[in-house]
ChimeraX commands (.cxc) that place a marker at each C-alpha (Angstrom):
marker #1 position -79.29,-8.62,1.93 radius 0.5
marker #1 position -76.05,-10.29,2.95 radius 0.5
marker #1 position -75.72,-12.55,6.09 radius 0.5
marker #1 position -72.79,-14.32,7.52 radius 0.5
marker #1 position -73.22,-18.06,8.05 radius 0.5
marker #1 position -71.89,-20.08,10.87 radius 0.5
marker #1 position -69.44,-21.72,8.52 radius 0.5
marker #1 position -67.94,-18.25,7.70 radius 0.5
marker #1 position -69.38,-17.89,4.35 radius 0.5
marker #1 position -71.51,-15.04,3.24 radius 0.5
marker #1 position -75.12,-15.63,1.63 radius 0.5
marker #1 position -77.13,-13.08,-0.35 radius 0.5
marker #1 position -80.90,-13.31,0.33 radius 0.5
marker #1 position -83.56,-11.56,-1.75 radius 0.5
marker #1 position -85.23,-8.47,0.07 radius 0.5
marker #1 position -88.63,-9.80,-0.53 radius 0.5
marker #1 position -90.27,-12.72,1.21 radius 0.5
marker #1 position -91.86,-15.47,-0.86 radius 0.5
marker #1 position -95.48,-15.58,-0.01 radius 0.5
marker #1 position -95.76,-19.34,-0.16 radius 0.5
marker #1 position -92.92,-20.28,1.85 radius 0.5
marker #1 position -92.59,-17.16,4.08 radius 0.5
marker #1 position -88.72,-17.27,3.53 radius 0.5
marker #1 position -86.41,-15.11,1.71 radius 0.5
marker #1 position -84.83,-16.57,-1.56 radius 0.5
marker #1 position -81.18,-17.57,-1.42 radius 0.5
marker #1 position -79.17,-15.72,-4.32 radius 0.5
marker #1 position -75.90,-17.14,-3.80 radius 0.5
marker #1 position -73.13,-18.06,-1.19 radius 0.5
marker #1 position -69.66,-16.69,-1.26 radius 0.5
marker #1 position -66.34,-17.26,0.50 radius 0.5
marker #1 position -65.68,-13.64,1.19 radius 0.5
marker #1 position -67.77,-10.50,1.95 radius 0.5
marker #1 position -66.11,-8.61,-0.90 radius 0.5
marker #1 position -67.29,-11.17,-3.31 radius 0.5
marker #1 position -70.83,-11.14,-1.91 radius 0.5
marker #1 position -70.98,-7.41,-2.13 radius 0.5
marker #1 position -69.73,-7.60,-5.75 radius 0.5
marker #1 position -72.40,-10.06,-6.77 radius 0.5
marker #1 position -75.17,-8.10,-5.01 radius 0.5
marker #1 position -74.16,-5.02,-7.17 radius 0.5
marker #1 position -74.43,-7.13,-10.22 radius 0.5
marker #1 position -77.99,-8.33,-9.26 radius 0.5
marker #1 position -78.91,-4.89,-8.60 radius 0.5
marker #1 position -77.45,-3.71,-11.96 radius 0.5
marker #1 position -79.38,-6.47,-13.91 radius 0.5
marker #1 position -82.79,-5.90,-12.08 radius 0.5
marker #1 position -82.66,-2.30,-13.03 radius 0.5
marker #1 position -81.93,-2.81,-16.67 radius 0.5
marker #1 position -84.79,-1.81,-19.03 radius 0.5
marker #1 position -85.43,-5.08,-20.83 radius 0.5
marker #1 position -87.10,-3.91,-23.83 radius 0.5
marker link #1:1,2 radius 0.2
marker link #1:2,3 radius 0.2
marker link #1:3,4 radius 0.2
marker link #1:4,5 radius 0.2
marker link #1:5,6 radius 0.2
marker link #1:6,7 radius 0.2
marker link #1:7,8 radius 0.2
marker link #1:8,9 radius 0.2
marker link #1:9,10 radius 0.2
marker link #1:10,11 radius 0.2
marker link #1:11,12 radius 0.2
marker link #1:12,13 radius 0.2
marker link #1:13,14 radius 0.2
marker link #1:14,15 radius 0.2
marker link #1:15,16 radius 0.2
marker link #1:16,17 radius 0.2
marker link #1:17,18 radius 0.2
marker link #1:18,19 radius 0.2
marker link #1:19,20 radius 0.2
marker link #1:20,21 radius 0.2
marker link #1:21,22 radius 0.2
marker link #1:22,23 radius 0.2
marker link #1:23,24 radius 0.2
marker link #1:24,25 radius 0.2
marker link #1:25,26 radius 0.2
marker link #1:26,27 radius 0.2
marker link #1:27,28 radius 0.2
marker link #1:28,29 radius 0.2
marker link #1:29,30 radius 0.2
marker link #1:30,31 radius 0.2
marker link #1:31,32 radius 0.2
marker link #1:32,33 radius 0.2
marker link #1:33,34 radius 0.2
marker link #1:34,35 radius 0.2
marker link #1:35,36 radius 0.2
marker link #1:36,37 radius 0.2
marker link #1:37,38 radius 0.2
marker link #1:38,39 radius 0.2
marker link #1:39,40 radius 0.2
marker link #1:40,41 radius 0.2
marker link #1:41,42 radius 0.2
marker link #1:42,43 radius 0.2
marker link #1:43,44 radius 0.2
marker link #1:44,45 radius 0.2
marker link #1:45,46 radius 0.2
marker link #1:46,47 radius 0.2
marker link #1:47,48 radius 0.2
marker link #1:48,49 radius 0.2
marker link #1:49,50 radius 0.2
marker link #1:50,51 radius 0.2
marker link #1:51,52 radius 0.2
view
């Protein structure tokens, strides 16, 4: 999930909520929306790999 910050930067948050803190995990902050979307795709690719 990408959100725009007040500073104009974009931050990626995890889709799942941490049960201890009740907040979403910060997965990175980027200057442009394009950079954030690119990194989000990289995260999705890595998480869907079969790590055997």
